[in-house]
C-alpha positions as CSV (number, residue, x, y, z in Angstrom):
1,X,-3.1,12.3,-4.3
2,X,-2.1,9.4,-2.1
3,X,-4.8,7.3,-0.5
4,X,-4.7,4.5,2.2
5,X,-7.0,2.0,1.0
6,X,-6.8,-0.6,3.7
7,X,-4.4,-1.1,6.6
8,X,-3.8,-3.6,9.7
9,X,-1.3,-1.5,11.3
10,X,1.9,-3.4,12.2
11,X,1.1,-6.0,9.4
12,X,0.3,-4.3,6.0
13,X,-1.0,-1.2,4.1
14,X,-2.7,-1.1,0.8
15,X,-2.1,2.4,-0.8
16,X,-3.5,4.1,-4.1
17,X,-1.7,6.9,-5.6
18,X,-2.6,9.2,-8.6
19,X,-0.4,11.4,-10.3
20,X,-0.2,13.2,-13.8
21,X,2.6,12.4,-16.2
22,X,2.4,14.8,-19.5
23,X,-1.3,15.7,-18.4
24,X,-2.0,12.0,-18.6
25,X,-3.3,10.5,-15.2
26,X,-1.1,7.7,-13.9
27,X,-2.5,5.2,-11.2
28,X,-0.6,3.0,-8.8
29,X,-1.8,0.3,-6.3
30,X,0.9,-0.8,-3.7
31,X,0.9,-3.4,-1.0
32,X,3.4,-2.9,1.8
33,X,4.1,-5.3,4.7
34,X,6.0,-5.0,8.1
35,X,7.3,-8.6,7.1
36,X,8.3,-9.9,3.6
37,X,5.8,-12.8,3.8
38,X,2.2,-11.9,4.2
39,X,-0.7,-14.1,4.9
40,X,-2.2,-15.7,1.6
41,X,-5.6,-13.9,2.6
42,X,-3.9,-10.5,2.5
43,X,-2.2,-11.2,-1.0
44,X,-5.9,-12.3,-2.4
45,X,-7.6,-9.3,-0.8
46,X,-5.0,-6.9,-2.4
47,X,-5.7,-8.7,-5.9
48,X,-9.5,-8.0,-5.4
49,X,-9.1,-4.4,-4.5
50,X,-6.7,-4.1,-7.6
51,X,-9.5,-5.8,-9.9
52,X,-12.3,-3.5,-8.3
53,X,-10.2,-0.2,-9.3
54,X,-9.5,-1.7,-12.7
55,X,-5.8,-1.6,-12.2
56,X,-3.4,-2.6,-15.1
57,X,-0.9,-5.2,-14.2
58,X,2.0,-2.8,-14.9
59,X,0.5,-0.4,-12.2
60,X,0.4,-2.7,-9.3
61,X,3.2,-3.0,-6.9
62,X,3.7,-5.9,-4.6
63,X,6.5,-4.2,-2.4
64,X,6.4,-7.5,-0.5
65,X,8.3,-9.1,-3.4
66,X,11.0,-6.4,-3.5
67,X,14.5,-7.7,-2.7
68,X,15.7,-4.4,-1.3
69,X,13.5,-4.0,2.1
70,X,15.0,-0.3,2.6
71,X,11.2,0.8,2.6
72,X,11.2,-0.5,6.2
73,X,14.0,1.5,7.5
74,X,13.5,3.3,10.8
75,X,13.2,6.8,8.9
76,X,10.8,5.8,6.1
77,X,7.4,7.1,5.8
78,X,5.9,3.9,5.9
79,X,8.0,2.7,9.3
80,X,6.5,5.9,10.7
81,X,3.2,5.1,9.3
82,X,3.0,1.6,11.0
83,X,4.5,2.9,14.2
84,X,1.8,5.8,14.7
85,X,-1.0,3.6,14.4
86,X,-2.3,1.0,16.8
87,X,-1.3,-2.5,15.8
88,X,-4.4,-4.4,17.3
89,X,-7.2,-2.8,15.1
90,X,-7.4,-3.6,11.4
91,X,-9.3,-0.8,9.5
92,X,-10.5,-0.1,6.2
93,X,-10.5,3.7,5.4
94,X,-9.8,6.2,2.7
95,X,-7.7,9.2,3.7
96,X,-6.5,11.2,0.9
97,X,-3.3,13.0,1.3
98,X,-1.9,15.4,-1.5
99,X,1.6,15.3,-2.1
């Protein structure tokens, strides 16, 4: 399951995924940004959301710290996600996408 926790289109998105590995549930929380440097308030908010969901440190991915920015190439899912939404309206929502 793939869920968008929070997004400000054109700026950042926070995703929560749940999958199963050998019948064991594995959860990940991910922060993606259109730019490598997000505002400190966004990073703080991401930390609060991770705490609220009881995420372990090894299951938290801050993709803004990833040196390889290939996630933001034109054809990537994330690039399409950001382009398909209005950049002027931050939103909090929970859409589930089964993969």
